[in-house]
Biopython code that builds the backbone (N, CA, C, O; Angstrom):
import numpy as np
from Bio.PDB.StructureBuilder import StructureBuilder

atoms = [
    (1, "MET", "N", (111.115, 100.126, 142.881)),
    (1, "MET", "CA", (109.874, 99.699, 141.911)),
    (1, "MET", "C", (109.307, 100.720, 141.607)),
    (1, "MET", "O", (109.155, 101.578, 142.477)),
    (2, "ALA", "N", (108.795, 100.951, 140.200)),
    (2, "ALA", "CA", (108.268, 102.199, 139.602)),
    (2, "ALA", "C", (106.535, 101.902, 140.494)),
    (2, "ALA", "O", (106.039, 100.787, 140.653)),
    (3, "LEU", "N", (105.909, 103.224, 140.948)),
    (3, "LEU", "CA", (104.428, 102.811, 140.914)),
    (3, "LEU", "C", (103.731, 103.566, 139.754)),
    (3, "LEU", "O", (104.027, 104.668, 139.293)),
    (4, "THR", "N", (102.656, 102.653, 139.359)),
    (4, "THR", "CA", (102.207, 103.454, 138.231)),
    (4, "THR", "C", (101.020, 104.160, 138.713)),
    (4, "THR", "O", (100.335, 103.639, 139.593)),
    (5, "LEU", "N", (100.646, 105.544, 138.111)),
    (5, "LEU", "CA", (99.560, 106.169, 138.377)),
    (5, "LEU", "C", (98.645, 106.476, 137.076)),
    (5, "LEU", "O", (99.124, 106.996, 136.069)),
    (6, "SER", "N", (97.396, 106.135, 137.183)),
    (6, "SER", "CA", (96.419, 105.993, 136.135)),
    (6, "SER", "C", (95.639, 107.623, 136.465)),
    (6, "SER", "O", (95.338, 108.046, 137.581)),
    (7, "TYR", "N", (95.469, 108.224, 135.342)),
    (7, "TYR", "CA", (94.570, 109.553, 135.254)),
    (7, "TYR", "C", (93.691, 109.335, 134.901)),
    (7, "TYR", "O", (93.784, 108.317, 134.215)),
    (8, "PHE", "N", (92.409, 109.822, 134.948)),
    (8, "PHE", "CA", (90.850, 109.208, 134.278)),
    (8, "PHE", "C", (90.126, 110.601, 133.915)),
    (8, "PHE", "O", (90.197, 111.453, 134.801)),
    (9, "ALA", "N", (89.565, 110.887, 132.953)),
    (9, "ALA", "CA", (88.943, 112.245, 132.600)),
    (9, "ALA", "C", (89.453, 113.293, 132.677)),
    (9, "ALA", "O", (90.625, 113.127, 132.340)),
    (10, "TRP", "N", (89.213, 114.700, 133.018)),
    (10, "TRP", "CA", (89.926, 115.472, 133.385)),
    (10, "TRP", "C", (91.230, 115.814, 133.719)),
    (10, "TRP", "O", (92.045, 116.639, 133.305)),
    (11, "VAL", "N", (91.205, 114.866, 134.676)),
    (11, "VAL", "CA", (92.826, 114.702, 135.545)),
    (11, "VAL", "C", (93.591, 114.242, 134.114)),
    (11, "VAL", "O", (94.370, 114.963, 133.491)),
    (12, "ARG", "N", (93.176, 112.831, 133.724)),
    (12, "ARG", "CA", (94.463, 112.480, 132.205)),
    (12, "ARG", "C", (94.430, 113.451, 131.043)),
    (12, "ARG", "O", (95.197, 113.317, 130.089)),
    (13, "GLU", "N", (93.187, 114.818, 131.157)),
    (13, "GLU", "CA", (93.283, 115.617, 129.872)),
    (13, "GLU", "C", (94.655, 116.625, 130.496)),
    (13, "GLU", "O", (95.627, 116.945, 129.812)),
    (14, "ARG", "N", (94.478, 116.932, 131.663)),
    (14, "ARG", "CA", (95.351, 118.075, 131.998)),
    (14, "ARG", "C", (96.915, 117.736, 132.484)),
    (14, "ARG", "O", (97.789, 118.603, 132.453)),
    (15, "MET", "N", (97.174, 116.291, 132.963)),
    (15, "MET", "CA", (98.142, 115.371, 133.120)),
    (15, "MET", "C", (98.668, 115.221, 131.336)),
    (15, "MET", "O", (99.889, 115.245, 131.178)),
    (16, "GLY", "N", (97.995, 115.107, 130.344)),
    (16, "GLY", "CA", (98.484, 114.991, 129.071)),
    (16, "GLY", "C", (98.914, 113.463, 128.931)),
    (16, "GLY", "O", (99.908, 113.202, 128.253)),
    (17, "GLY", "N", (98.328, 112.636, 129.436)),
    (17, "GLY", "CA", (98.172, 110.960, 129.353)),
    (17, "GLY", "C", (97.451, 110.008, 130.091)),
    (17, "GLY", "O", (97.047, 110.424, 131.177)),
    (18, "ALA", "N", (97.221, 109.035, 129.853)),
    (18, "ALA", "CA", (96.457, 108.144, 130.796)),
    (18, "ALA", "C", (97.103, 107.735, 131.736)),
    (18, "ALA", "O", (96.347, 107.709, 132.707)),
    (19, "ASP", "N", (98.504, 107.252, 132.115)),
    (19, "ASP", "CA", (99.240, 107.049, 132.903)),
    (19, "ASP", "C", (100.632, 106.920, 132.819)),
    (19, "ASP", "O", (101.190, 106.734, 131.737)),
    (20, "GLU", "N", (101.447, 107.035, 134.256)),
    (20, "GLU", "CA", (102.537, 106.941, 134.175)),
    (20, "GLU", "C", (103.517, 106.369, 134.983)),
    (20, "GLU", "O", (103.016, 106.074, 136.068)),
    (21, "ALA", "N", (104.639, 106.100, 134.921)),
    (21, "ALA", "CA", (105.200, 105.208, 136.365)),
    (21, "ALA", "C", (106.088, 106.316, 136.981)),
    (21, "ALA", "O", (106.496, 107.251, 136.292)),
    (22, "VAL", "N", (106.379, 106.185, 138.312)),
    (22, "VAL", "CA", (107.057, 107.548, 139.227)),
    (22, "VAL", "C", (107.793, 106.567, 139.873)),
    (22, "VAL", "O", (107.596, 105.352, 139.876)),
    (23, "ALA", "N", (109.051, 107.504, 140.665)),
    (23, "ALA", "CA", (109.608, 106.542, 141.618)),
    (23, "ALA", "C", (109.548, 107.955, 142.781)),
    (23, "ALA", "O", (110.208, 108.985, 142.641)),
    (24, "LEU", "N", (108.426, 107.620, 144.096)),
    (24, "LEU", "CA", (108.248, 108.596, 144.801)),
    (24, "LEU", "C", (109.414, 109.068, 145.642)),
    (24, "LEU", "O", (110.220, 108.275, 146.130)),
    (25, "PRO", "N", (109.498, 110.651, 145.833)),
    (25, "PRO", "CA", (110.176, 110.708, 147.072)),
    (25, "PRO", "C", (109.669, 109.728, 148.281)),
    (25, "PRO", "O", (108.563, 109.214, 148.453)),
    (26, "ASP", "N", (111.053, 109.639, 149.178)),
    (26, "ASP", "CA", (110.589, 109.063, 150.592)),
    (26, "ASP", "C", (109.425, 109.339, 151.306)),
    (26, "ASP", "O", (108.550, 108.641, 151.818)),
    (27, "ASP", "N", (109.731, 111.081, 151.170)),
    (27, "ASP", "CA", (108.656, 112.067, 151.902)),
    (27, "ASP", "C", (107.079, 111.729, 151.474)),
    (27, "ASP", "O", (106.142, 112.172, 152.140)),
    (28, "VAL", "N", (106.892, 110.932, 150.340)),
    (28, "VAL", "CA", (105.638, 110.663, 149.734)),
    (28, "VAL", "C", (104.727, 109.758, 150.197)),
    (28, "VAL", "O", (104.383, 108.830, 149.465)),
    (29, "ARG", "N", (104.210, 109.903, 151.481)),
    (29, "ARG", "CA", (103.623, 108.506, 152.275)),
    (29, "ARG", "C", (102.370, 108.493, 152.189)),
    (29, "ARG", "O", (101.984, 107.659, 153.008)),
    (30, "THR", "N", (101.247, 109.078, 151.504)),
    (30, "THR", "CA", (99.780, 109.162, 151.377)),
    (30, "THR", "C", (99.321, 109.919, 150.178)),
    (30, "THR", "O", (99.948, 110.728, 149.494)),
    (31, "VAL", "N", (98.108, 109.491, 150.069)),
    (31, "VAL", "CA", (97.823, 110.200, 148.766)),
    (31, "VAL", "C", (97.308, 111.700, 148.518)),
    (31, "VAL", "O", (97.193, 112.184, 147.391)),
    (32, "ALA", "N", (96.981, 112.448, 149.839)),
    (32, "ALA", "CA", (97.354, 113.833, 149.944)),
    (32, "ALA", "C", (99.131, 114.047, 149.610)),
    (32, "ALA", "O", (99.415, 114.762, 148.649)),
    (33, "ASP", "N", (99.876, 113.635, 150.139)),
    (33, "ASP", "CA", (101.241, 113.877, 150.125)),
    (33, "ASP", "C", (101.394, 113.710, 148.281)),
    (33, "ASP", "O", (101.696, 114.682, 147.588)),
    (34, "LEU", "N", (101.211, 112.763, 147.881)),
    (34, "LEU", "CA", (101.013, 112.394, 145.912)),
    (34, "LEU", "C", (100.668, 113.618, 145.829)),
    (34, "LEU", "O", (101.530, 114.413, 145.456)),
    (35, "ILE", "N", (99.462, 114.059, 146.118)),
    (35, "ILE", "CA", (98.798, 114.591, 145.280)),
    (35, "ILE", "C", (99.572, 116.193, 145.385)),
    (35, "ILE", "O", (99.805, 116.677, 144.278)),
    (36, "ALA", "N", (99.791, 116.647, 146.022)),
    (36, "ALA", "CA", (100.538, 117.701, 146.546)),
    (36, "ALA", "C", (102.146, 117.839, 145.585)),
    (36, "ALA", "O", (102.588, 118.919, 145.193)),
    (37, "TRP", "N", (102.749, 116.642, 145.379)),
    (37, "TRP", "CA", (103.974, 116.242, 145.070)),
    (37, "TRP", "C", (103.685, 116.649, 143.683)),
    (37, "TRP", "O", (104.544, 117.304, 143.092)),
    (38, "LEU", "N", (102.356, 116.282, 142.966)),
    (38, "LEU", "CA", (101.965, 115.995, 141.795)),
    (38, "LEU", "C", (101.853, 117.462, 141.564)),
    (38, "LEU", "O", (102.518, 117.944, 140.647)),
    (39, "ALA", "N", (101.212, 118.106, 142.173)),
    (39, "ALA", "CA", (100.801, 119.663, 141.710)),
    (39, "ALA", "C", (102.263, 120.341, 142.079)),
    (39, "ALA", "O", (102.394, 121.511, 141.720)),
    (40, "ALA", "N", (103.010, 119.921, 142.538)),
    (40, "ALA", "CA", (104.322, 120.983, 142.792)),
    (40, "ALA", "C", (105.664, 120.344, 141.233)),
    (40, "ALA", "O", (106.626, 120.919, 140.724)),
    (41, "ARG", "N", (105.258, 119.455, 141.066)),
    (41, "ARG", "CA", (106.379, 119.040, 139.958)),
    (41, "ARG", "C", (106.125, 119.346, 138.707)),
    (41, "ARG", "O", (106.999, 119.064, 137.888)),
    (42, "ASP", "N", (104.981, 119.941, 138.273)),
    (42, "ASP", "CA", (105.058, 120.874, 136.773)),
    (42, "ASP", "C", (104.133, 121.315, 136.653)),
    (42, "ASP", "O", (103.253, 121.008, 137.457)),
    (43, "ASP", "N", (103.839, 122.287, 135.568)),
    (43, "ASP", "CA", (102.579, 122.975, 134.980)),
    (43, "ASP", "C", (101.588, 122.127, 135.139)),
    (43, "ASP", "O", (100.674, 122.380, 135.924)),
    (44, "ARG", "N", (101.631, 120.988, 134.408)),
    (44, "ARG", "CA", (100.328, 120.269, 134.178)),
    (44, "ARG", "C", (99.763, 119.503, 135.652)),
    (44, "ARG", "O", (98.568, 119.459, 135.943)),
    (45, "GLY", "N", (100.634, 119.041, 136.327)),
    (45, "GLY", "CA", (100.246, 118.746, 137.774)),
    (45, "GLY", "C", (99.800, 119.781, 138.647)),
    (45, "GLY", "O", (98.796, 119.618, 139.339)),
    (46, "GLY", "N", (100.533, 120.937, 138.670)),
    (46, "GLY", "CA", (99.613, 121.935, 139.024)),
    (46, "GLY", "C", (98.477, 122.646, 138.313)),
    (46, "GLY", "O", (97.652, 123.171, 139.061)),
    (47, "LEU", "N", (98.333, 122.728, 137.354)),
    (47, "LEU", "CA", (96.731, 122.742, 136.512)),
    (47, "LEU", "C", (95.355, 121.384, 137.337)),
    (47, "LEU", "O", (94.254, 121.431, 137.884)),
    (48, "ALA", "N", (96.373, 120.350, 136.930)),
    (48, "ALA", "CA", (95.361, 119.303, 137.181)),
    (48, "ALA", "C", (94.785, 119.274, 138.811)),
    (48, "ALA", "O", (93.610, 119.310, 139.175)),
    (49, "PHE", "N", (96.022, 119.196, 139.655)),
    (49, "PHE", "CA", (96.058, 119.056, 140.935)),
    (49, "PHE", "C", (95.399, 120.564, 141.973)),
    (49, "PHE", "O", (95.473, 120.776, 143.183)),
    (50, "ALA", "N", (94.926, 121.185, 141.114)),
    (50, "ALA", "CA", (94.958, 122.917, 141.915)),
    (50, "ALA", "C", (93.687, 122.747, 143.125)),
    (50, "ALA", "O", (93.725, 123.390, 144.174)),
    (51, "GLU", "N", (92.994, 122.145, 142.916)),
    (51, "GLU", "CA", (91.794, 121.780, 143.490)),
    (51, "GLU", "C", (92.002, 120.320, 144.459)),
    (51, "GLU", "O", (91.190, 119.405, 144.321)),
    (52, "PRO", "N", (92.860, 120.231, 145.187)),
    (52, "PRO", "CA", (93.244, 118.575, 145.531)),
    (52, "PRO", "C", (91.928, 118.088, 146.386)),
    (52, "PRO", "O", (91.903, 116.892, 146.675)),
    (53, "ALA", "N", (90.757, 118.968, 146.845)),
    (53, "ALA", "CA", (89.153, 118.361, 147.512)),
    (53, "ALA", "C", (89.356, 117.557, 146.571)),
    (53, "ALA", "O", (89.885, 116.452, 146.693)),
    (54, "ARG", "N", (88.891, 118.122, 145.409)),
    (54, "ARG", "CA", (88.057, 117.184, 144.059)),
    (54, "ARG", "C", (88.707, 116.067, 143.475)),
    (54, "ARG", "O", (88.246, 115.399, 142.550)),
    (55, "ILE", "N", (89.545, 115.927, 143.915)),
    (55, "ILE", "CA", (90.303, 114.219, 143.796)),
    (55, "ILE", "C", (89.801, 113.124, 144.318)),
    (55, "ILE", "O", (89.764, 113.145, 145.548)),
    (56, "ARG", "N", (89.471, 112.338, 143.900)),
    (56, "ARG", "CA", (89.078, 110.926, 144.286)),
    (56, "ARG", "C", (90.597, 110.134, 143.914)),
    (56, "ARG", "O", (91.321, 110.378, 142.950)),
    (57, "ALA", "N", (90.807, 109.171, 144.942)),
    (57, "ALA", "CA", (91.572, 108.459, 144.603)),
    (57, "ALA", "C", (91.363, 106.506, 144.679)),
    (57, "ALA", "O", (90.553, 106.071, 145.498)),
    (58, "ALA", "N", (91.993, 105.703, 143.957)),
    (58, "ALA", "CA", (91.954, 104.100, 144.309)),
    (58, "ALA", "C", (93.519, 104.030, 144.166)),
    (58, "ALA", "O", (94.347, 104.424, 143.345)),
    (59, "VAL", "N", (93.530, 103.235, 145.539)),
    (59, "VAL", "CA", (94.888, 102.647, 145.631)),
    (59, "VAL", "C", (94.889, 100.906, 145.414)),
    (59, "VAL", "O", (94.422, 100.176, 146.288)),
    (60, "ASP", "N", (95.346, 100.481, 144.414)),
    (60, "ASP", "CA", (95.392, 99.041, 144.327)),
    (60, "ASP", "C", (93.566, 98.527, 143.757)),
    (60, "ASP", "O", (92.855, 97.580, 144.092)),
    (61, "GLY", "N", (93.417, 99.331, 143.081)),
    (61, "GLY", "CA", (91.296, 98.872, 143.453)),
    (61, "GLY", "C", (90.795, 99.254, 143.906)),
    (61, "GLY", "O", (89.684, 99.441, 143.408)),
    (62, "GLN", "N", (91.052, 99.806, 145.373)),
    (62, "GLN", "CA", (90.335, 100.050, 146.421)),
    (62, "GLN", "C", (90.387, 101.769, 146.653)),
    (62, "GLN", "O", (91.367, 102.503, 146.776)),
    (63, "MET", "N", (88.611, 102.156, 146.659)),
    (63, "MET", "CA", (88.866, 103.615, 146.735)),
    (63, "MET", "C", (89.403, 104.011, 148.441)),
    (63, "MET", "O", (89.644, 103.147, 149.283)),
    (64, "VAL", "N", (89.486, 105.189, 148.623)),
    (64, "VAL", "CA", (90.843, 105.154, 150.018)),
    (64, "VAL", "C", (90.273, 107.118, 149.933)),
    (64, "VAL", "O", (89.624, 107.725, 149.081)),
    (65, "GLY", "N", (90.877, 107.546, 151.189)),
    (65, "GLY", "CA", (90.714, 108.956, 151.341)),
    (65, "GLY", "C", (92.249, 109.366, 150.897)),
    (65, "GLY", "O", (92.940, 108.518, 150.332)),
    (66, "PRO", "N", (92.853, 110.904, 151.208)),
    (66, "PRO", "CA", (93.423, 111.295, 151.232)),
    (66, "PRO", "C", (94.312, 110.563, 152.433)),
    (66, "PRO", "O", (95.258, 109.897, 152.013)),
    (67, "ASP", "N", (94.159, 110.597, 153.616)),
    (67, "ASP", "CA", (95.213, 110.065, 154.179)),
    (67, "ASP", "C", (95.491, 108.799, 154.455)),
    (67, "ASP", "O", (95.997, 108.311, 155.466)),
    (68, "ALA", "N", (95.063, 108.234, 153.322)),
    (68, "ALA", "CA", (95.850, 106.749, 153.119)),
    (68, "ALA", "C", (97.182, 106.204, 152.754)),
    (68, "ALA", "O", (97.597, 106.516, 151.638)),
    (69, "ILE", "N", (97.940, 105.427, 153.518)),
    (69, "ILE", "CA", (99.313, 105.121, 153.132)),
    (69, "ILE", "C", (99.482, 104.590, 151.483)),
    (69, "ILE", "O", (98.802, 103.730, 150.922)),
    (70, "ILE", "N", (100.397, 105.241, 151.022)),
    (70, "ILE", "CA", (100.574, 104.607, 149.603)),
    (70, "ILE", "C", (102.135, 103.699, 149.860)),
    (70, "ILE", "O", (102.489, 102.988, 148.920)),
    (71, "VAL", "N", (102.732, 103.726, 150.701)),
    (71, "VAL", "CA", (104.104, 103.268, 150.371)),
    (71, "VAL", "C", (103.869, 101.696, 150.163)),
    (71, "VAL", "O", (103.159, 101.217, 151.047)),
    (72, "GLY", "N", (104.296, 100.811, 149.217)),
    (72, "GLY", "CA", (104.648, 99.895, 148.864)),
    (72, "GLY", "C", (103.532, 99.624, 147.789)),
    (72, "GLY", "O", (103.500, 98.451, 147.416)),
    (73, "VAL", "N", (102.737, 100.351, 147.293)),
    (73, "VAL", "CA", (101.164, 99.911, 146.615)),
    (73, "VAL", "C", (101.720, 99.896, 145.117)),
    (73, "VAL", "O", (102.719, 100.546, 144.807)),
    (74, "ALA", "N", (101.165, 99.284, 144.412)),
    (74, "ALA", "CA", (101.312, 98.950, 142.834)),
    (74, "ALA", "C", (100.724, 100.012, 142.034)),
    (74, "ALA", "O", (101.500, 100.513, 141.220)),
    (75, "GLU", "N", (99.283, 100.578, 142.073)),
    (75, "GLU", "CA", (98.803, 101.179, 141.239)),
    (75, "GLU", "C", (97.888, 102.107, 141.759)),
    (75, "GLU", "O", (96.937, 101.653, 142.395)),
    (76, "ILE", "N", (98.027, 103.742, 141.561)),
    (76, "ILE", "CA", (96.821, 104.378, 142.230)),
    (76, "ILE", "C", (96.088, 105.298, 140.863)),
    (76, "ILE", "O", (96.651, 106.066, 140.084)),
    (77, "ALA", "N", (94.996, 104.988, 140.911)),
    (77, "ALA", "CA", (94.353, 106.080, 140.173)),
    (77, "ALA", "C", (93.262, 107.239, 140.489)),
    (77, "ALA", "O", (92.361, 107.165, 141.325)),
    (78, "LEU", "N", (93.506, 108.152, 139.765)),
    (78, "LEU", "CA", (93.659, 109.585, 140.326)),
    (78, "LEU", "C", (92.162, 110.098, 139.346)),
    (78, "LEU", "O", (92.134, 109.980, 138.121)),
    (79, "PHE", "N", (91.337, 110.499, 139.925)),
    (79, "PHE", "CA", (90.093, 111.099, 139.097)),
    (79, "PHE", "C", (88.990, 111.941, 139.820)),
    (79, "PHE", "O", (88.582, 111.766, 140.968)),
    (80, "PRO", "N", (88.556, 112.962, 138.851)),
    (80, "PRO", "CA", (87.555, 113.595, 139.444)),
    (80, "PRO", "C", (86.483, 112.864, 140.179)),
    (80, "PRO", "O", (86.464, 111.633, 140.161)),
    (81, "PRO", "N", (85.445, 113.675, 140.931)),
    (81, "PRO", "CA", (83.859, 112.802, 141.294)),
    (81, "PRO", "C", (83.219, 112.096, 140.681)),
    (81, "PRO", "O", (82.979, 112.715, 139.645)),
    (82, "VAL", "N", (82.799, 111.234, 140.642)),
    (82, "VAL", "CA", (81.877, 110.920, 139.757)),
    (82, "VAL", "C", (80.713, 110.983, 139.714)),
    (82, "VAL", "O", (80.442, 110.398, 140.763)),
    (83, "THR", "N", (79.491, 111.341, 139.153)),
    (83, "THR", "CA", (78.037, 111.084, 139.189)),
    (83, "THR", "C", (77.467, 110.852, 138.223)),
    (83, "THR", "O", (77.774, 111.376, 137.153)),
    (84, "GLY", "N", (76.361, 109.889, 138.378)),
    (84, "GLY", "CA", (75.761, 109.142, 137.224)),
    (84, "GLY", "C", (74.032, 109.612, 137.177)),
    (84, "GLY", "O", (73.535, 110.655, 137.603)),
    (85, "GLY", "N", (73.434, 108.586, 136.587)),
    (85, "GLY", "CA", (72.143, 108.582, 136.906)),
    (85, "GLY", "C", (71.378, 107.365, 136.949)),
    (85, "GLY", "O", (70.184, 107.397, 137.249)),
]
sb = StructureBuilder()
sb.init_structure("model")
sb.init_model(0)
sb.init_chain("A")
sb.init_seg("    ")
for serial, (resi, resn, name, xyz) in enumerate(atoms, 1):
    if name == "N":
        sb.init_residue(resn, " ", resi, " ")
    sb.init_atom(name, np.array(xyz, "f"), 0.0, 1.0, " ", f" {name:<3s}", serial, name[0])
structure = sb.get_structure()
């Protein structure tokens, strides 16, 4: 089953699109693993995820940290920190 990745703000711009369906390697088990895999996958990912600490994630609609397990989830949203007034 494919996992849907959604990208927002400058992550979307650097990845060249708003979302994609991927099949993850078996060793990608956490958000941090996912970000590292995306960064190593190609030049776009390398640019978008060069600073993993700046990336926030929501897994199936819930904000999570980098150690969150992603095995079996349907959607992951990746975005920069959000500020507002």
